[in-house]
VMD Tcl script that draws the C-alpha trace (Angstrom):
set ca {
  {35.10 -50.97 -123.60}
  {33.65 -51.57 -120.31}
  {35.22 -55.01 -120.10}
  {38.58 -53.52 -120.73}
  {38.13 -51.03 -118.03}
  {37.16 -53.81 -115.56}
  {40.20 -55.90 -116.50}
  {42.40 -52.81 -115.95}
  {40.73 -52.13 -112.67}
  {41.57 -55.74 -111.39}
  {45.20 -55.17 -112.34}
  {45.52 -51.87 -110.70}
  {43.84 -52.95 -107.51}
  {46.66 -55.36 -106.92}
  {46.37 -55.20 -103.25}
  {43.73 -57.36 -101.43}
  {42.11 -53.96 -100.95}
  {40.71 -54.32 -104.65}
  {37.23 -54.72 -105.74}
  {38.15 -57.72 -107.42}
  {39.18 -59.51 -104.13}
  {36.49 -61.80 -102.81}
  {37.81 -62.80 -99.25}
  {37.77 -59.89 -96.80}
  {41.06 -58.50 -95.48}
  {41.82 -59.91 -92.02}
  {44.13 -58.48 -89.36}
  {46.55 -61.16 -88.26}
  {46.26 -62.42 -84.81}
  {43.31 -60.26 -84.05}
  {41.19 -61.58 -81.10}
  {37.93 -60.29 -79.75}
  {37.91 -58.67 -76.27}
  {35.31 -57.30 -74.06}
  {35.07 -53.54 -74.56}
  {34.66 -50.95 -71.63}
  {31.05 -50.89 -71.42}
  {31.32 -47.37 -70.02}
  {32.68 -46.07 -73.26}
  {30.06 -46.11 -76.02}
  {30.51 -45.54 -79.86}
  {27.25 -44.83 -81.79}
  {27.24 -45.61 -85.52}
  {25.41 -42.75 -87.21}
  {27.09 -43.09 -90.61}
  {25.02 -42.96 -93.76}
  {24.56 -46.48 -95.27}
  {26.72 -45.51 -98.34}
  {29.71 -45.40 -95.90}
  {29.19 -49.08 -95.01}
  {29.15 -50.53 -98.59}
  {31.68 -51.22 -101.15}
  {31.57 -49.68 -104.59}
  {33.58 -48.58 -107.53}
  {32.73 -45.01 -107.96}
  {33.02 -45.06 -111.71}
  {33.99 -47.18 -114.58}
  {34.35 -44.09 -116.99}
  {37.74 -43.21 -117.70}
  {36.95 -39.55 -118.35}
  {35.25 -39.14 -114.94}
  {36.65 -37.66 -111.86}
  {35.55 -40.80 -109.91}
  {37.15 -43.34 -112.13}
  {39.22 -45.95 -110.69}
  {38.22 -44.87 -106.99}
  {37.06 -47.80 -104.85}
  {35.12 -47.37 -101.51}
  {35.73 -50.08 -98.96}
  {32.74 -51.34 -97.19}
  {32.42 -52.79 -93.75}
  {32.32 -56.29 -95.13}
  {35.74 -55.92 -96.66}
  {37.72 -56.14 -93.24}
  {37.79 -58.36 -90.22}
  {37.45 -56.62 -87.96}
  {35.00 -54.03 -89.33}
  {36.18 -50.43 -89.56}
  {34.40 -49.25 -86.31}
  {35.37 -52.16 -84.30}
  {39.13 -51.44 -85.29}
  {38.57 -47.80 -84.47}
  {37.36 -48.65 -80.93}
  {40.21 -51.06 -80.35}
  {42.71 -48.36 -81.47}
  {41.15 -45.65 -79.31}
  {41.01 -48.02 -76.26}
  {44.63 -48.82 -76.77}
  {45.72 -45.17 -77.11}
  {43.46 -43.71 -74.53}
  {42.61 -46.36 -72.06}
  {40.71 -45.07 -68.83}
  {40.46 -41.68 -70.14}
  {37.67 -42.90 -72.08}
  {35.47 -44.01 -69.13}
  {32.03 -42.56 -69.42}
  {32.78 -41.07 -72.78}
  {30.21 -41.30 -75.68}
  {31.33 -41.04 -79.29}
  {29.10 -40.53 -82.26}
  {30.51 -41.46 -85.62}
  {28.90 -39.82 -88.39}
  {31.29 -40.69 -91.04}
  {33.94 -43.16 -91.53}
  {34.95 -43.68 -95.29}
  {37.88 -45.60 -96.77}
  {38.80 -45.13 -100.44}
  {41.50 -46.57 -102.62}
  {42.35 -44.23 -105.41}
  {43.78 -45.86 -108.58}
  {42.64 -43.45 -110.91}
  {45.95 -42.31 -112.28}
  {47.33 -45.89 -112.47}
  {44.22 -47.08 -114.48}
  {44.53 -44.10 -116.85}
  {48.08 -44.81 -117.45}
  {47.23 -48.48 -118.09}
  {44.59 -47.54 -120.52}
  {46.98 -45.15 -122.43}
  {49.26 -48.09 -122.81}
  {46.28 -50.34 -124.20}
  {45.25 -47.94 -126.85}
  {46.69 -45.56 -129.36}
  {45.08 -42.62 -131.25}
  {41.98 -41.13 -130.00}
  {41.68 -42.82 -126.63}
  {44.78 -41.34 -125.04}
  {43.91 -38.00 -126.64}
  {40.43 -38.10 -124.95}
  {41.92 -39.00 -121.62}
  {44.27 -36.17 -121.80}
  {41.57 -33.81 -122.67}
  {39.01 -35.02 -120.06}
  {39.13 -35.72 -116.41}
  {42.71 -34.09 -115.69}
  {43.02 -31.86 -112.93}
  {39.91 -33.02 -110.95}
  {39.34 -30.98 -107.85}
  {38.06 -32.23 -104.46}
  {34.63 -30.74 -105.21}
  {34.32 -32.78 -108.45}
  {35.20 -36.11 -106.87}
  {32.68 -38.00 -104.78}
  {35.32 -39.46 -102.46}
  {38.92 -40.48 -102.26}
  {40.37 -37.31 -103.55}
  {43.95 -36.54 -102.76}
  {46.46 -33.99 -103.89}
  {49.84 -35.25 -105.47}
  {51.68 -33.45 -102.55}
  {50.11 -35.83 -100.10}
  {51.59 -39.03 -101.42}
  {55.15 -40.56 -101.33}
  {54.85 -43.52 -103.62}
  {53.42 -44.06 -107.16}
  {50.94 -46.78 -106.08}
  {47.17 -46.14 -105.33}
  {46.69 -44.48 -101.79}
  {44.17 -45.18 -99.30}
  {42.23 -42.05 -98.03}
  {40.36 -42.38 -94.76}
  {37.89 -39.78 -93.61}
  {36.31 -39.64 -90.06}
  {33.85 -37.29 -88.67}
  {32.74 -37.79 -85.03}
  {31.13 -35.91 -82.03}
  {31.80 -36.11 -78.41}
  {30.40 -34.05 -75.63}
  {29.13 -31.51 -78.09}
  {32.34 -31.12 -79.96}
  {32.90 -32.25 -83.58}
  {35.95 -33.86 -84.69}
  {37.10 -34.31 -88.51}
  {40.07 -36.58 -89.68}
  {41.50 -36.94 -93.26}
  {44.52 -39.13 -93.68}
  {46.08 -40.16 -96.86}
  {48.29 -43.33 -96.56}
  {50.73 -44.03 -99.41}
  {50.80 -47.79 -100.01}
  {53.95 -49.74 -101.26}
  {52.18 -51.73 -103.99}
  {51.92 -54.95 -101.98}
  {49.22 -56.58 -99.94}
  {51.02 -56.41 -96.46}
  {53.99 -54.40 -94.85}
  {57.09 -56.08 -93.77}
  {55.56 -57.14 -90.53}
  {52.63 -58.89 -92.34}
  {50.14 -56.35 -91.56}
  {47.62 -55.54 -94.28}
  {48.10 -52.10 -95.70}
  {44.58 -51.28 -95.39}
  {44.62 -51.54 -91.69}
  {47.91 -49.45 -91.57}
  {45.87 -46.86 -93.44}
  {42.91 -46.94 -90.87}
  {45.35 -47.10 -87.90}
  {46.93 -43.82 -89.16}
  {43.58 -42.03 -89.18}
  {42.53 -43.52 -85.97}
  {45.67 -42.32 -84.37}
  {44.94 -38.66 -85.52}
  {41.38 -39.00 -83.88}
  {42.75 -40.37 -80.80}
  {45.26 -37.37 -80.51}
  {42.31 -34.96 -81.19}
  {40.14 -36.67 -78.38}
  {43.00 -36.72 -76.10}
  {42.98 -32.82 -75.86}
  {39.50 -32.92 -74.37}
  {39.58 -35.85 -72.18}
  {40.56 -35.95 -68.53}
  {44.40 -36.15 -67.83}
  {45.80 -39.72 -67.48}
}
mol new
graphics top color blue
foreach p $ca { graphics top sphere $p radius 0.5 }
foreach p [lrange $ca 0 end-1] q [lrange $ca 1 end] { graphics top cylinder $p $q radius 0.2 }
display resetview
């Protein structure tokens, strides 16, 4: 049974965001640049946030089919990309600022797609079991990557990005749900994973802007 579930997982994670992909997802034309030394980002995330993991292979679990994206899965890594986005958005307003990131989690949630695939693979007791267990999972029942149906606009697995950070004694919290289009990259060639992170990073930039010096 577990082998069937793993096979289904590889099919559902069709994007290079998947647990089955080996090569990290790279941002095209990305070039390192010297950061502004006066702006600091302290990485205070729990170690789990930095690692990749399929949360559950059990089809009746609320965590089934949810994949956490580790730092090794992207080039540049998540916090490097966050810094680049914040510098691009806020520029000199970040001079002398110190941001402490206590959470930066990225999940791909393919739970619904995998359950549908299993329903198509089996007849009889398995579909009935799936219908009876694991439906209607709440955020509290899900370890990470939960989303509400009203938050997505496509039928493909969404990316859920959560950020928690602090600056000058104030805490900031971001949660962004990005609806993928079922392909590796968008029409401009940007990997969908980076589009998801960019969406969340932009929300954080907007929040920080309210408390930074005027441009």
